[in-house]
DOBA-441980 format. One line per field, with one value per residue: z, y, x negated of N, C-alpha, C in turn; residue in one letter; residue number from 1. Coordinates in nm, 3 decimals, m for minus. Each point is the difference from the previous one (the first is absolute). Last residue first. Layout:
REM DOBA-441980
n_w <- (Z	...)
n_v <- (Y	...)
n_u <- (X	...)
ca_w <- (Z	...)
ca_v <- (Y	...)
ca_u <- (X	...)
c_w <- (Z	...)
c_v <- (Y	...)
c_u <- (X	...)
dokol <- (a	...)
nuro <- (NUM	...)
REM end
This chain:
REM DOBA-441980
n_w <- (1.052	m0.377	m0.131	m0.141	m0.028	0.016	m0.018	0.124	0.385	0.047	0.176	0.523	0.464	0.352	m0.117	m0.387	m0.038	0.041	m0.371	m0.278	0.086	m0.122	m0.430	m0.136	0.195	0.081	m0.068	m0.232	m0.178	m0.238	m0.179	m0.129	m0.172	m0.111	m0.264	m0.091	0.174	0.317	0.192	0.253	0.134	0.191	0.498	0.310	0.001	0.093	0.504	0.235	m0.011	0.270	0.457	0.067	0.012	0.427	0.382	m0.026	0.194	0.437	0.349	0.475	0.420	0.480	0.432	0.239	m0.166	0.020	m0.037	m0.279	m0.454	m0.321	m0.234	m0.314	m0.333	m0.307	m0.331	m0.426	0.024	0.043	m0.256	0.019	0.400	0.429	0.228	0.474	0.392	0.471	0.434	0.415	0.419	0.138	m0.141	m0.459	m0.146	0.128	m0.278	m0.442	m0.298	m0.063	m0.213	m0.499	m0.171	0.045	m0.345	m0.421	m0.043	m0.074	m0.397	m0.361	m0.229	m0.341	m0.419	m0.052	0.106	0.408	0.363	0.110	0.214	0.498	0.371	0.287	0.326	0.452	0.274	0.366	0.264	0.208	0.173	0.020	0.054	m0.322	m0.521	m0.486	0.008	0.158	m0.300	m0.271	0.195	0.056	m0.433	m0.149	0.201	m0.088	0.072	m0.169	m0.474	m0.118	0.112	m0.231	0.156	0.344	0.380	0.336	0.339	0.314	0.097	0.014	m0.377	m0.526	m0.487	m0.179	m0.028	m0.342	m0.455	m0.118	m0.098	m0.445	m0.319	m0.010	m0.189	m0.461	m0.413	m0.410	m0.348	m0.517	m0.295	m0.127	0.365	0.376	0.506	0.046	0.149	0.459	0.302	0.066	0.155	0.405	0.047	m0.400	m0.135	0.226	m0.134	m0.459	m0.444	m0.263	m0.475	m0.337	m0.483	m0.451	m0.412	m0.358	m0.079	0.265	0.477	0.335	0.076	0.327	0.382	0.238	0.167	0.422	0.406	0.146	0.352	0.475	0.341	0.170	0.357	0.443	0.150	0.036	0.045	m0.249	m0.474	m0.253	m0.430	m0.454	m0.422	m0.168	m0.102	m0.327	m0.221	m0.333	m0.279	m0.205	m0.178	m0.019	0.007	0.411	0.537	0.450	0.079	m0.063	0.358	0.328	m0.067	0.064	0.408	0.048	m0.176	0.149	0.127	m0.175	m0.033	0.218	m0.106	m0.297	m0.434	m0.311	m0.454	m0.556	m0.380	m0.219	0.140	m0.100	m0.413	0.038	0.170	m0.309	m0.259	0.118	m0.015	m0.407	m0.145	0.210	m0.089	0.242	0.414	0.474	0.461	0.326	0.116	0.481	0.508	0.390	0.135	0.355	0.111	0.106	0.463	0.313	0.048	0.183	0.483	0.170	m0.072	0.234	0.360)
n_v <- (1.177	0.109	0.019	m0.020	0.255	0.045	0.130	0.232	0.372	0.251	m0.155	0.061	0.084	m0.290	m0.437	m0.159	m0.175	m0.445	m0.230	0.113	m0.197	m0.504	m0.058	0.101	m0.122	0.140	0.401	0.451	0.458	0.330	0.463	0.415	0.473	0.457	0.400	0.569	0.521	0.246	m0.155	0.205	0.180	0.422	0.130	0.004	m0.293	m0.410	m0.134	m0.089	m0.390	m0.361	m0.036	m0.205	m0.476	m0.207	m0.030	m0.408	m0.435	m0.175	m0.179	m0.071	m0.077	0.046	m0.187	m0.116	m0.356	m0.500	m0.352	m0.405	0.091	0.235	m0.211	m0.239	0.309	0.102	m0.185	0.104	0.364	m0.076	m0.046	0.333	0.157	0.219	0.176	0.217	0.175	0.302	0.083	m0.289	m0.333	m0.411	m0.421	m0.120	m0.201	m0.422	m0.335	m0.136	m0.401	m0.354	0.098	m0.048	m0.486	m0.196	0.126	m0.215	m0.437	m0.091	0.252	0.331	0.089	m0.276	m0.114	m0.029	0.345	0.176	m0.243	0.064	0.409	0.052	m0.183	0.248	0.434	0.368	0.494	0.423	0.516	0.513	0.516	0.571	0.518	0.241	0.111	0.061	m0.202	m0.453	m0.337	m0.200	m0.403	m0.421	m0.213	m0.306	m0.434	m0.476	m0.457	m0.060	m0.095	m0.472	m0.370	0.062	0.197	0.367	0.349	0.399	0.421	0.389	0.435	0.183	0.022	m0.121	m0.016	0.201	m0.234	m0.345	0.099	0.153	m0.396	m0.257	0.153	m0.085	m0.372	m0.188	0.164	0.245	0.262	0.229	0.056	m0.141	m0.353	m0.130	0.106	m0.198	m0.448	m0.096	0.086	m0.335	m0.542	m0.211	0.073	m0.020	m0.465	m0.251	0.058	0.041	0.177	0.385	0.313	0.367	0.282	0.099	m0.422	m0.359	m0.495	m0.209	0.018	m0.322	m0.364	0.084	m0.101	m0.450	m0.149	0.152	m0.202	m0.372	0.015	0.138	m0.336	m0.340	0.135	0.001	m0.468	m0.369	m0.101	0.263	0.009	m0.414	m0.171	m0.014	m0.075	0.314	0.551	0.433	0.544	0.435	0.463	0.398	0.534	0.333	0.230	m0.047	0.081	m0.146	m0.455	m0.305	m0.125	m0.350	m0.425	m0.195	m0.140	m0.374	m0.353	m0.223	m0.482	m0.420	m0.140	0.175	0.501	0.522	0.410	0.499	0.313	0.274	0.380	0.349	0.459	0.161	0.223	0.477	0.221	0.138	0.321	0.449	0.185	0.204	0.436	0.394	m0.041	m0.219	m0.422	m0.290	m0.332	m0.366	m0.368	m0.194	0.183	0.187	0.029	m0.176	m0.513	m0.222	0.073	m0.226	m0.445	m0.114	m0.051	m0.414	m0.365	m0.040	m0.318)
n_u <- (m0.266	0.426	0.625	0.569	0.471	0.557	0.578	0.467	0.171	0.322	0.397	0.042	m0.287	m0.159	0.030	m0.208	m0.449	m0.079	m0.047	m0.348	m0.374	m0.122	m0.158	m0.447	m0.492	m0.496	m0.248	0.302	0.347	0.389	0.256	0.409	0.249	0.341	0.255	0.056	m0.097	m0.273	m0.526	m0.493	m0.404	m0.259	m0.102	0.310	0.370	m0.087	m0.046	0.453	0.196	m0.135	0.158	0.427	m0.034	m0.098	0.331	0.352	m0.060	m0.122	0.262	0.251	0.444	0.193	0.247	0.397	0.347	m0.226	m0.381	0.031	0.247	m0.230	m0.287	0.163	0.085	m0.385	m0.307	m0.184	m0.355	m0.420	m0.388	m0.400	m0.288	m0.028	0.436	0.208	0.382	0.215	0.083	m0.220	m0.092	m0.175	0.191	0.090	m0.445	m0.087	0.236	m0.105	m0.155	0.310	0.381	m0.011	0.064	0.460	0.254	m0.051	0.140	0.518	0.150	m0.084	m0.438	m0.259	m0.242	m0.538	m0.292	0.017	m0.142	m0.506	m0.176	m0.011	m0.354	m0.353	m0.011	m0.178	0.064	m0.041	0.133	m0.065	0.097	m0.072	m0.167	m0.225	0.116	m0.171	m0.419	0.021	0.191	m0.326	m0.275	0.178	0.068	m0.358	m0.270	m0.160	0.216	0.423	m0.003	m0.085	0.281	0.544	0.458	0.296	0.149	0.285	0.081	0.229	0.152	0.465	0.300	m0.132	m0.039	m0.386	m0.464	0.022	m0.111	m0.433	m0.321	m0.055	m0.201	m0.491	m0.156	m0.049	m0.287	m0.271	m0.350	m0.119	m0.356	m0.457	m0.283	m0.281	0.161	0.391	m0.055	m0.107	0.339	0.330	m0.004	0.250	0.521	0.286	0.050	0.311	0.442	0.166	0.069	m0.261	m0.076	m0.228	m0.015	0.033	m0.186	m0.164	m0.144	m0.330	m0.044	0.235	m0.342	m0.316	0.093	0.017	m0.436	m0.182	0.255	m0.212	m0.341	0.051	0.190	m0.358	m0.281	0.185	0.237	0.445	0.500	0.326	0.073	0.303	0.011	m0.170	0.157	0.338	0.003	0.245	0.141	0.248	0.108	0.390	0.248	0.396	0.411	0.252	m0.084	0.136	0.087	m0.441	m0.320	0.111	m0.057	m0.462	m0.188	0.138	m0.227	m0.342	m0.011	m0.175	m0.471	m0.368	0.046	0.032	0.135	m0.045	0.234	m0.003	m0.031	0.071	m0.094	m0.464	m0.130	0.080	m0.318	m0.377	0.077	m0.031	m0.416	m0.288	0.148	m0.134	m0.552	m0.481	m0.036	0.223	0.103	m0.002	m0.355	m0.138	0.173	0.308	0.444	0.380	0.065	m0.379	m0.130	0.155	m0.205	m0.478	m0.036	0.129	m0.375	m0.446	m0.270)
ca_w <- (0.146	0.022	m0.042	0.096	m0.114	0.038	m0.045	m0.102	m0.033	m0.036	m0.138	m0.082	m0.105	0.052	0.109	m0.055	m0.004	0.116	0.053	m0.120	0.015	0.164	0.017	m0.010	0.046	m0.057	0.028	0.144	m0.009	0.114	0.007	0.050	m0.028	0.137	0.046	m0.039	m0.051	0.071	m0.101	0.021	m0.063	m0.088	m0.149	0.073	m0.048	m0.180	m0.124	0.072	m0.045	m0.152	m0.013	0.022	m0.149	m0.138	0.009	m0.032	m0.173	m0.030	m0.004	m0.054	m0.094	m0.109	m0.058	0.078	m0.040	0.045	0.087	0.071	0.097	0.082	0.088	0.079	0.079	0.069	0.217	m0.020	m0.023	0.126	0.014	m0.103	m0.106	m0.064	m0.025	m0.139	0.010	m0.155	m0.081	m0.097	0.036	0.038	0.186	0.003	m0.031	0.032	0.159	m0.024	0.032	0.031	0.077	0.079	m0.012	0.109	0.118	m0.048	0.014	0.158	0.066	0.067	0.085	0.112	m0.002	m0.027	m0.115	m0.110	0.019	m0.078	m0.155	m0.087	m0.095	m0.121	m0.054	m0.135	0.034	m0.089	0.030	m0.070	0.044	m0.002	0.020	0.080	0.124	m0.001	m0.036	0.126	0.105	m0.101	m0.028	0.160	0.046	m0.083	0.073	m0.085	m0.008	0.141	0.053	m0.047	0.069	0.023	m0.091	m0.043	m0.109	0.000	m0.135	0.032	m0.025	0.111	0.123	0.123	0.030	m0.001	0.146	0.149	0.013	m0.017	0.053	0.085	0.007	0.062	0.182	0.077	0.046	0.087	0.030	0.160	m0.005	m0.055	m0.126	m0.073	m0.014	0.005	m0.111	m0.105	0.053	m0.073	m0.082	m0.021	0.130	0.064	m0.091	0.024	0.159	0.119	0.105	0.046	0.175	0.071	0.188	0.011	0.117	0.010	m0.049	m0.152	m0.061	m0.081	m0.086	m0.144	m0.022	m0.072	m0.121	m0.090	m0.041	m0.016	m0.171	m0.113	m0.035	m0.085	m0.080	m0.116	m0.010	m0.073	0.068	0.164	0.004	0.074	0.133	0.119	m0.033	0.101	0.025	0.201	m0.032	0.093	0.032	0.116	m0.016	0.086	m0.127	m0.085	m0.167	m0.016	0.013	m0.105	m0.066	0.068	m0.050	m0.140	0.013	0.123	m0.123	m0.036	0.154	m0.097	m0.082	0.000	0.098	0.037	0.113	0.016	0.109	0.143	m0.019	m0.041	0.057	0.098	m0.035	m0.117	0.098	0.089	m0.031	m0.018	0.176	0.027	m0.113	0.073	0.034	m0.177	m0.072	m0.106	m0.087	0.024	m0.161	m0.155	m0.074	0.012	m0.133	0.004	m0.012	m0.151	m0.122	0.032	m0.095	m0.110	m0.073	m0.017	m0.099	m0.038	m0.131)
ca_v <- (0.059	m0.120	0.058	m0.052	m0.056	0.057	m0.105	m0.138	m0.130	0.100	m0.044	m0.050	0.117	0.125	m0.003	0.042	0.140	0.103	m0.021	0.060	0.136	0.053	m0.034	0.089	m0.111	m0.135	m0.060	m0.017	m0.089	m0.053	m0.104	m0.104	m0.128	m0.098	m0.130	m0.075	m0.098	0.027	0.049	m0.054	m0.078	0.061	m0.038	0.067	0.114	m0.012	0.058	0.134	0.082	0.007	0.027	0.149	0.058	m0.008	0.053	0.188	0.016	0.104	m0.036	0.072	m0.038	0.028	0.093	0.091	0.129	0.093	0.074	m0.041	m0.065	0.060	0.060	m0.041	m0.065	0.133	m0.076	m0.094	0.016	0.027	m0.109	0.043	m0.105	0.016	m0.055	0.038	m0.133	0.015	0.036	0.104	0.131	0.050	0.025	m0.003	0.166	0.062	0.009	0.172	0.104	m0.038	m0.033	0.155	0.106	0.006	0.068	0.128	m0.009	m0.021	m0.075	m0.001	0.172	m0.050	0.073	m0.146	m0.100	0.130	m0.011	m0.133	m0.040	0.049	m0.105	m0.102	m0.127	m0.042	m0.199	m0.086	m0.150	m0.031	m0.088	m0.095	m0.081	m0.061	m0.018	0.046	0.144	0.108	0.060	0.120	0.154	0.067	0.025	0.158	0.098	0.172	0.034	0.011	0.156	0.125	m0.041	m0.101	0.013	m0.139	0.015	m0.151	m0.088	m0.129	0.056	0.007	0.179	m0.055	m0.023	0.084	0.131	m0.029	m0.098	0.070	0.044	m0.076	0.069	0.125	0.006	m0.033	m0.118	0.070	m0.071	0.067	0.046	0.155	m0.003	m0.062	0.084	0.182	0.000	m0.064	0.105	0.146	0.102	m0.015	0.030	0.150	0.135	0.000	0.054	m0.042	m0.015	m0.115	0.004	m0.125	0.042	0.127	0.076	0.100	0.033	0.019	0.119	0.095	m0.064	m0.061	0.153	0.055	0.006	0.053	0.204	m0.029	m0.080	0.116	0.143	m0.030	0.033	0.160	0.093	0.048	m0.081	m0.014	0.065	0.132	0.061	0.034	m0.098	m0.084	m0.069	m0.041	m0.092	m0.096	m0.096	m0.026	m0.145	m0.021	0.040	m0.098	0.077	0.174	0.065	0.011	0.090	0.140	m0.021	0.090	0.097	0.044	0.021	0.109	0.153	0.024	m0.089	m0.121	m0.091	m0.086	m0.001	m0.116	0.026	m0.101	m0.154	m0.049	m0.043	m0.032	m0.105	m0.100	0.018	m0.120	m0.118	m0.041	m0.045	m0.130	m0.140	m0.060	0.124	0.035	0.089	0.036	0.119	0.014	m0.078	0.124	m0.115	m0.020	0.045	0.139	0.085	0.000	0.101	0.125	m0.015	0.065	0.160	0.018	m0.033	0.109	0.006)
ca_u <- (m0.105	m0.084	m0.202	m0.120	m0.061	m0.124	m0.105	0.032	m0.136	m0.075	0.013	0.068	0.055	m0.033	0.062	0.099	0.047	0.017	0.096	0.101	m0.023	0.079	0.100	0.134	0.165	0.034	m0.097	m0.042	m0.099	m0.033	m0.075	m0.079	m0.052	m0.098	0.024	0.009	0.090	0.190	0.081	0.113	m0.040	0.120	m0.131	m0.150	0.016	m0.012	m0.142	m0.062	0.080	m0.027	m0.142	m0.001	0.093	m0.151	m0.106	0.056	m0.016	m0.068	m0.092	m0.036	m0.074	m0.015	m0.108	m0.036	0.008	0.137	m0.005	m0.082	0.097	0.052	m0.113	m0.066	0.100	0.048	0.002	0.055	0.148	0.124	0.114	0.088	0.031	m0.079	m0.023	m0.083	m0.098	m0.035	0.099	m0.012	0.089	m0.064	0.027	0.074	0.070	m0.084	0.039	0.074	m0.092	m0.115	0.023	m0.010	m0.149	m0.148	0.045	m0.029	m0.093	m0.072	0.050	0.124	0.012	0.022	0.107	0.129	m0.065	0.086	0.055	0.025	0.017	0.154	0.128	m0.085	0.097	m0.036	0.018	m0.005	m0.004	0.030	m0.095	0.102	0.053	m0.082	0.112	0.148	m0.051	m0.007	0.112	0.074	m0.064	m0.036	0.102	m0.024	0.048	m0.071	m0.184	0.001	0.127	m0.135	m0.078	m0.088	m0.079	m0.022	m0.071	m0.066	m0.036	m0.082	m0.152	m0.101	0.015	0.007	0.162	0.109	m0.012	0.040	0.168	0.061	m0.043	0.115	0.108	0.084	m0.084	0.135	0.007	0.049	0.036	0.030	0.126	0.000	0.078	m0.016	m0.127	0.011	0.062	m0.081	m0.125	0.063	m0.059	m0.165	m0.085	m0.020	m0.101	m0.140	m0.033	m0.035	0.149	m0.053	0.093	0.032	0.011	m0.089	0.120	0.015	0.107	0.000	m0.056	0.055	0.126	m0.067	0.016	0.172	0.068	m0.058	0.025	0.117	m0.010	m0.055	0.090	0.056	m0.044	0.021	m0.136	m0.126	m0.088	0.026	m0.128	0.000	0.123	m0.079	m0.105	0.070	m0.095	0.010	m0.051	m0.031	m0.057	m0.103	m0.012	m0.142	m0.067	0.082	m0.059	0.012	0.136	0.144	m0.065	0.006	0.149	0.068	m0.018	0.043	0.105	0.012	m0.001	0.150	0.141	m0.067	0.000	m0.033	0.014	m0.004	m0.106	0.024	m0.062	0.132	0.120	0.009	m0.033	0.149	0.125	m0.092	0.002	0.166	0.016	m0.048	0.040	0.114	0.160	0.055	m0.079	m0.024	m0.015	0.118	0.068	m0.128	m0.076	m0.130	m0.049	m0.047	0.145	0.009	m0.050	0.055	0.185	0.044	m0.010	0.108	0.140	0.110	0.041)
c_w <- (m0.012	0.132	0.058	m0.042	0.138	m0.083	0.057	m0.046	m0.049	0.021	m0.064	m0.167	m0.101	m0.051	0.075	0.176	m0.075	0.002	0.169	0.138	m0.039	0.035	0.165	m0.042	m0.031	0.059	0.040	m0.055	0.120	m0.051	0.110	m0.025	0.076	m0.054	0.065	0.090	m0.100	m0.126	0.065	m0.194	0.010	m0.089	m0.082	m0.119	0.026	m0.027	m0.127	m0.116	m0.001	m0.089	m0.116	m0.019	0.003	m0.152	m0.075	m0.016	m0.063	m0.141	m0.096	m0.129	m0.071	m0.090	m0.098	m0.055	0.060	m0.085	0.074	0.152	0.120	0.044	0.051	0.092	0.101	0.079	0.017	0.168	m0.064	m0.040	0.053	m0.029	m0.048	m0.097	m0.113	m0.042	m0.190	m0.010	m0.111	m0.098	m0.138	0.008	0.013	0.133	0.022	m0.039	0.089	0.176	0.130	0.013	0.130	0.156	0.012	m0.056	0.150	0.127	m0.006	0.014	0.117	0.007	0.057	0.095	0.090	m0.023	m0.045	m0.142	m0.130	0.037	m0.080	m0.170	m0.069	m0.063	m0.117	m0.020	m0.151	m0.047	m0.127	0.005	m0.118	0.010	0.015	0.156	0.128	0.142	m0.075	m0.066	0.084	0.068	m0.101	0.016	0.123	0.016	m0.066	0.085	0.034	0.035	0.151	0.032	m0.007	0.078	m0.021	m0.129	m0.004	m0.154	0.024	m0.176	0.046	m0.030	0.117	0.149	0.083	0.043	m0.036	0.088	0.202	0.052	0.088	0.136	0.078	m0.007	m0.009	0.163	0.043	0.094	0.124	m0.007	0.144	0.002	m0.071	m0.203	m0.100	m0.019	m0.051	m0.126	m0.102	m0.018	m0.052	m0.076	0.014	0.109	0.007	m0.074	0.000	0.132	0.106	0.083	m0.020	0.110	m0.011	0.233	0.025	0.127	m0.065	m0.073	m0.163	m0.056	0.006	m0.054	m0.149	m0.042	m0.063	m0.139	m0.141	m0.100	m0.098	m0.152	m0.091	m0.089	m0.111	m0.103	m0.024	0.081	0.002	0.083	0.156	0.006	0.106	0.087	0.144	0.027	0.062	m0.046	0.133	0.003	0.110	m0.052	0.073	m0.012	m0.002	m0.114	m0.116	m0.114	m0.027	0.031	m0.174	m0.111	0.049	m0.032	m0.116	m0.026	0.106	m0.087	m0.093	0.147	m0.034	m0.114	0.003	0.147	m0.014	0.169	0.108	0.120	0.145	0.022	m0.063	0.080	0.156	m0.003	m0.037	0.070	0.075	m0.029	m0.006	0.170	0.016	m0.051	0.040	m0.005	m0.118	m0.095	m0.115	m0.055	m0.006	m0.085	m0.133	m0.127	0.000	m0.169	0.012	m0.043	m0.130	m0.116	0.061	m0.081	m0.131	0.043	0.033	m0.105	0.002)
c_v <- (m0.031	0.094	m0.046	0.044	m0.073	m0.016	0.015	m0.083	m0.035	m0.073	0.042	m0.020	m0.034	0.128	0.138	m0.022	0.045	0.126	0.024	m0.031	0.081	0.106	0.018	m0.067	0.152	0.021	m0.208	m0.107	m0.057	m0.096	m0.089	m0.041	m0.091	m0.087	m0.091	m0.135	m0.102	m0.036	0.011	m0.017	m0.138	m0.177	0.025	0.004	0.106	0.127	0.011	0.012	0.131	0.091	0.043	0.045	0.171	0.035	0.064	0.068	0.155	m0.002	0.073	m0.076	0.099	m0.033	m0.007	0.034	0.122	0.091	0.092	0.126	m0.044	m0.062	0.081	0.023	m0.124	m0.054	0.098	m0.048	m0.114	0.032	m0.024	m0.132	0.019	m0.068	m0.007	m0.119	m0.003	m0.177	0.030	0.054	0.074	0.151	0.136	0.058	0.050	0.113	0.123	m0.029	0.134	0.100	m0.054	0.017	0.100	0.022	m0.059	0.086	0.138	0.044	m0.030	m0.145	m0.066	0.169	m0.055	0.066	m0.117	m0.033	0.070	m0.028	m0.112	0.002	0.086	m0.098	m0.068	m0.127	0.008	m0.112	m0.055	m0.186	m0.159	m0.145	m0.112	m0.045	m0.079	0.000	0.069	0.119	0.074	0.061	0.136	0.098	0.083	0.146	0.090	0.087	0.122	m0.024	0.030	0.158	0.151	0.050	m0.127	0.020	m0.191	m0.002	m0.075	m0.081	m0.177	m0.015	m0.076	0.144	m0.042	m0.064	0.077	0.105	m0.017	0.006	0.211	0.096	m0.104	0.016	0.127	0.044	0.031	m0.173	0.000	m0.191	m0.016	0.013	0.159	0.011	m0.089	0.054	0.175	0.013	m0.058	0.133	0.107	0.078	m0.077	m0.009	0.095	0.049	m0.041	0.044	m0.078	m0.051	m0.129	0.002	m0.141	m0.007	0.144	0.111	0.189	m0.021	m0.012	0.121	0.163	0.030	0.043	0.091	0.007	m0.095	m0.007	0.162	m0.034	m0.060	0.104	0.071	m0.073	m0.042	0.164	0.107	0.010	m0.080	m0.007	0.058	m0.083	0.040	m0.012	m0.145	m0.179	m0.183	m0.127	m0.073	m0.079	m0.183	0.005	m0.160	0.000	0.013	m0.072	0.062	0.161	0.109	0.052	0.084	0.189	0.005	0.046	0.178	0.120	0.077	0.125	0.167	0.070	m0.096	m0.112	m0.092	m0.209	m0.071	m0.140	0.046	m0.032	m0.161	m0.149	m0.025	m0.082	m0.127	m0.080	m0.006	m0.102	m0.146	m0.050	m0.045	m0.109	m0.114	m0.031	0.139	0.059	0.085	m0.003	0.205	0.143	m0.079	0.020	m0.072	0.055	0.078	0.138	0.042	m0.089	0.109	0.134	m0.028	0.049	0.193	0.092	0.003	0.141)
c_u <- (m0.110	m0.137	m0.057	m0.120	m0.132	m0.106	m0.142	m0.122	0.050	m0.145	m0.135	m0.023	0.083	0.104	m0.008	0.086	0.115	m0.004	0.037	0.110	0.142	0.015	0.027	0.112	0.123	0.146	0.025	m0.125	m0.036	m0.092	m0.055	m0.099	m0.048	m0.050	m0.098	0.001	m0.045	0.101	0.111	0.098	0.149	m0.050	0.072	m0.088	m0.112	0.084	m0.031	m0.146	m0.077	0.063	m0.052	m0.152	0.016	0.041	m0.085	m0.190	0.049	0.038	0.018	m0.149	m0.040	m0.040	m0.019	m0.184	m0.079	0.002	0.149	m0.016	m0.101	0.133	0.141	m0.034	m0.003	0.142	0.102	0.095	0.063	0.039	0.133	0.148	0.053	m0.066	m0.126	m0.061	m0.018	m0.034	0.032	0.095	m0.040	0.007	m0.129	0.034	0.120	m0.019	m0.036	0.033	0.012	m0.116	m0.127	0.036	m0.003	m0.097	m0.087	m0.003	m0.088	m0.137	m0.046	0.053	0.121	0.074	0.078	0.121	0.133	m0.052	0.156	0.185	0.016	m0.049	0.132	0.147	m0.068	0.102	m0.042	0.030	m0.007	0.017	0.066	m0.096	0.075	0.062	m0.109	0.099	0.124	m0.110	m0.049	0.110	0.090	m0.082	0.005	0.176	0.027	0.077	m0.071	m0.125	m0.053	0.065	m0.141	m0.157	m0.072	m0.059	m0.027	m0.008	m0.037	0.030	m0.070	m0.098	m0.065	0.032	m0.011	0.175	0.086	m0.016	m0.001	0.208	0.097	m0.036	0.068	0.156	0.129	m0.019	0.158	0.025	0.067	0.030	0.052	0.167	0.024	0.023	m0.071	m0.076	m0.008	m0.019	m0.073	m0.140	m0.007	m0.093	m0.135	m0.042	m0.020	m0.074	m0.112	m0.040	m0.027	0.141	m0.035	0.055	0.021	0.050	m0.058	0.074	0.007	0.128	m0.042	m0.028	0.091	0.118	m0.070	m0.002	0.126	0.007	m0.031	0.025	0.121	m0.077	m0.009	0.139	0.046	m0.066	0.001	m0.120	m0.134	m0.059	m0.009	m0.139	m0.045	0.107	m0.091	m0.078	0.022	m0.118	m0.051	m0.036	m0.032	m0.050	m0.144	0.026	m0.113	m0.090	0.051	m0.079	m0.009	0.132	0.111	m0.040	0.026	0.125	0.052	m0.038	0.056	0.052	m0.017	m0.011	0.129	0.044	m0.071	m0.001	m0.046	0.061	m0.036	0.003	0.055	m0.097	0.076	0.168	0.021	m0.068	0.118	0.144	m0.027	m0.003	0.217	0.095	m0.107	0.099	0.076	0.112	0.046	m0.110	0.005	m0.017	0.128	0.151	m0.027	m0.068	m0.138	m0.093	0.003	0.118	0.017	m0.059	0.083	0.126	m0.040	m0.025	0.083	0.056	0.048)
dokol <- (r	e	i	r	v	a	s	e	v	e	p	g	m	f	r	r	g	t	r	v	f	r	d	p	t	e	t	v	f	f	s	r	r	g	s	g	s	r	r	i	l	g	r	r	i	l	e	a	r	v	t	a	a	t	a	t	a	s	d	v	i	k	v	g	a	g	l	v	r	q	i	v	p	r	l	m	p	y	h	t	c	g	l	l	l	t	d	i	g	s	a	g	l	s	e	l	y	f	a	v	t	r	e	a	i	d	n	d	t	w	g	e	e	v	l	p	v	l	m	p	c	a	r	t	y	i	e	a	r	p	n	l	r	q	i	t	r	t	y	a	g	s	a	i	t	a	e	t	g	i	v	g	i	r	g	a	r	s	a	k	v	a	a	r	a	g	p	e	i	v	g	i	v	p	v	a	t	e	g	a	i	q	d	l	a	v	a	s	s	t	n	c	a	v	v	l	l	k	i	g	k	a	l	l	f	g	t	n	e	r	s	y	r	l	i	v	e	n	s	k	t	g	y	p	l	r	a	t	d	g	l	y	v	f	d	e	h	p	m	l	d	v	l	a	r	l	v	t	l	g	g	i	g	s	d	f	v	g	i	p	r	k	m	g	d	a	v	v	a	r	a	a	r	p	s	g	s	t	g	s	g	r	h	n	g	n	a	s	s	t	e	r	r	s	g	k	m)
nuro <- (297	296	295	294	293	292	291	290	289	288	287	286	285	284	283	282	281	280	279	278	277	276	275	274	273	272	271	270	269	268	267	266	265	264	263	262	261	260	259	258	257	256	255	254	253	252	251	250	249	248	247	246	245	244	243	242	241	240	239	238	237	236	235	234	233	232	231	230	229	228	227	226	225	224	223	222	221	220	219	218	217	216	215	214	213	212	211	210	209	208	207	206	205	204	203	202	201	200	199	198	197	196	195	194	193	192	191	190	189	188	187	186	185	184	183	182	181	180	179	178	177	176	175	174	173	172	171	170	169	168	167	166	165	164	163	162	161	160	159	158	157	156	155	154	153	152	151	150	149	148	147	146	145	144	143	142	141	140	139	138	137	136	135	134	133	132	131	130	129	128	127	126	125	124	123	122	121	120	119	118	117	116	115	114	113	112	111	110	109	108	107	106	105	104	103	102	101	100	99	98	97	96	95	94	93	92	91	90	89	88	87	86	85	84	83	82	81	80	79	78	77	76	75	74	73	72	71	70	69	68	67	66	65	64	63	62	61	60	59	58	57	56	55	54	53	52	51	50	49	48	47	46	45	44	43	42	41	40	39	38	37	36	35	34	33	32	31	30	29	28	27	26	25	24	23	22	21	20	19	18	17	16	15	14	13	12	11	10	9	8	7	6	5	4	3	2	1)
REM end
């Protein structure tokens, strides 16, 4: 799969629909209209709110439309064909909202479907694999990097390939952790069950001597305190949210589409149980998650 390369090219702006034509006044009007458009973000559920939080913190003037496919999570245990279909449907919904850029905040979708989505979409598409891998490589002094994620993300090898491209001498240790997403969804992020589950998954990684752990799922930052306790203070914990937000901001600046004033708005859509999304989402973003609209699938 060429997802990591597509992610890089998308972030660099090699994408359809980026040009303007006609008079300078018409070109300025097109850019001005584009600046006002929202940024679309999708994830399989609530985990992508960690990415949205970083985006809002870095770009408070932007409008965001978030879609959580809560009816069909988790994506990480599904086939590549199903993940691609769901990702395309999510993309189509957000494109219909008139977005100027799409953030694939789901690690599984970024690993499996980003290349196809970017090739079919006329706005810039940025995933979380490349920014996360770059942050991990930068953080690691010894080049011994662990990566945890869903079964589909780990099986895709997307993080391994990207890290190896950035640092060919890196030693990479991966582990699928399928039970961590349900723990976060249930709000069990700092209790004995969470600690024992994290310890079960990370025992072998800790024994391997990693100095950096990349959280390859947007849900996992909610377990960061537990993960840090299990691995110890000597292991740096990296997630992709901050790095992804910086990549998005740089792309908008490059295209002249960044908003520098105004009060940004956030809209939330889900495919099931909006009340539960709001209740759980407030643990990720606080009172900004006021309500969510359910859409049909």
